[in-house]
N, C-alpha and C positions, 0 to 999 in steps of 0.2 A: 465907951473907953477900954475896955477888955480888949477889943479888936485894935485900936493901938498900942496895947502894952504889950501885945501879940507881934504885931508886925515889927515895933522897934526891939524888942528883943531876938528876932529871928534875924534882924539886920546886925544888929551888934555881934553876935553869935557867929554872922558867916565875914564880918569883918576879921573877927579875930580869927576865924581858923584857917584865914586866906593869909594872914600875917604869920602864923604857924607853917604853913606851907612853905612861906618862901625862905623859911629861916634853917631849913632843912640844910645840912653839909653837903658838899658836891660830892658825887661818886668818884667812882676810879676812869681814869682817861679811856678811851675805846682801845682797846685792842691787847687789852690786859697790861700785867707785870712785863710781857717778851717785849712786846711794842710791834708783833708781829702782823703780817699783815692777813694772816689766815684766820678765819672765824673758827671759833671752839664750838661748831653746830653744822651738822649739816641737815638740808640744804641751808644757804649762804643768809636769807634772813630770820637771824634768830628772834623770832617773835614769840613770845606765851599767847598761846591762842586761848589758852584757859584762864585769862586774869580778870573771870567775871563774868565773862560771856553766859557761861552757865546759868549763875544763878538771875542775871538780867532775862536770859530767854523763858528759864522758871516762872520767874515776877511773871512778866508779859503772858504767858499762858494761866498762871494763876487769877490774873486781872482778867484777860478774857472772857474766863470761864465764868467768873463771878458775874460781868455785863452780861453774857450771855443768860444765865440763870435767873438772873434778875430781869432780863425782856421777859423771858418766857413766864414767869412767875405774874407779871404786871398784866401779861396776854389773858393767861388763864385768868386770873380775877376779874378782868373786864369782861370774859366772855360768862361769867358764872352769873 
């Protein structure tokens, strides 16, 4: 019963959060207020590189090190 409640509440949470994401107002039109064709940064593909990538890399490294630690710990326990 607890598993059913957990899955149902997760589904409802995801459903509500996706509706909230679609309710956000539209941003400014491309090209800015002047409507010029030149991008405001150089080089032209103005992409924010650190939009959470560093957090994902850190979490991946932490997860990998935890898995490696658990693997070696169980390996030592089985040898002893």
